[in-house]
C-alpha positions in Angstrom: 287.3 117.9 16.6 285.3 120.8 17.9 283.5 120.9 21.2 279.8 121.0 21.2 278.5 124.5 22.0 276.2 122.9 24.6 279.2 121.6 26.5 280.2 125.1 27.5 276.7 125.9 28.6 276.4 122.8 30.7 277.5 124.6 33.9 275.2 127.6 33.3 272.4 125.2 32.5 272.9 123.3 35.7 273.0 126.5 37.7 269.8 127.7 36.1 268.0 124.4 36.7 269.2 124.5 40.4 267.9 128.0 40.8 264.6 127.0 39.2 264.3 124.1 41.6 265.2 126.2 44.5 262.6 128.8 43.5 260.0 126.0 43.1 260.8 124.7 46.5 260.4 128.2 48.0 257.1 128.6 46.3 255.9 125.2 47.6 256.9 126.1 51.1 255.2 129.5 50.8 252.0 127.9 49.5 252.0 125.3 52.3 252.6 128.1 54.8 249.8 130.2 53.2 247.4 127.2 53.4 248.3 126.6 57.0 247.6 130.3 57.8 244.3 130.2 55.9 243.2 127.1 57.9 244.2 128.9 61.1 242.3 132.0 60.1 239.3 129.8 59.3 239.5 128.4 62.9 239.8 131.9 64.4 236.8 133.1 62.4 234.8 130.1 63.6 235.8 130.8 67.2 234.9 134.5 66.7 231.4 133.6 65.4 230.8 131.3 68.3 232.0 134.0 70.8 229.8 136.6 69.1 226.8 134.4 69.3 227.5 133.7 73.0 228.2 137.4 73.7 224.9 138.5 72.2 222.7 135.7 73.6 219.9 136.8 75.9 221.3 134.7 78.8 224.7 136.4 78.5 223.1 139.8 78.4 221.0 139.0 81.4 224.0 137.7 83.4 226.0 140.8 82.5 223.2 143.0 83.7 223.0 141.0 87.0 226.7 141.2 87.5 226.5 145.0 86.9 223.6 145.2 89.4 225.6 143.2 92.0 228.4 145.8 91.7 226.1 148.7 92.7 227.1 150.5 95.9 223.7 150.1 97.5 223.6 146.3 97.0 227.2 146.0 98.1 226.3 147.8 101.3 223.4 145.5 101.9 225.4 142.4 101.2 228.1 143.6 103.6 225.6 144.2 106.3 224.1 140.6 106.2 226.7 139.1 108.6 226.1 141.9 111.1 222.4 141.4 110.9 222.8 137.6 111.3 225.0 138.1 114.4 222.4 140.4 115.9 219.6 138.0 115.2 221.6 135.1 116.7 222.3 137.1 119.8 218.6 138.0 120.2 217.7 134.3 119.7 220.2 133.2 122.3 219.0 135.9 124.7 215.4 134.9 124.2 216.3 131.2 124.8 218.2 132.1 127.9 215.2 134.1 129.2 212.8 131.3 128.5 215.2 128.8 130.3 215.3 131.2 133.3 211.5 131.5 133.4 211.0 127.8 133.3 213.5 127.0 136.0 
């Protein structure tokens, strides 16, 4: 009795099927990974649009301009002089109070 020609191909066939299954699994994994990355990209695009709208809003522009103005050397000098002026005014007020107390006594 002769062997079936398919019997000798059985091993090759099994190997080919296994390779096809392995390739299909790799493709499934790659597609799932691609979909995950596309979803992530969609989220990033959404965040970028929200940031862009915020960045260009009139309130943000106004606050940025105010912040820039607060950094100016002239304003910084004035802000730094406030405690000194307050101390001087407090000293004058205390001296005036002491003079009035001395006059009324």
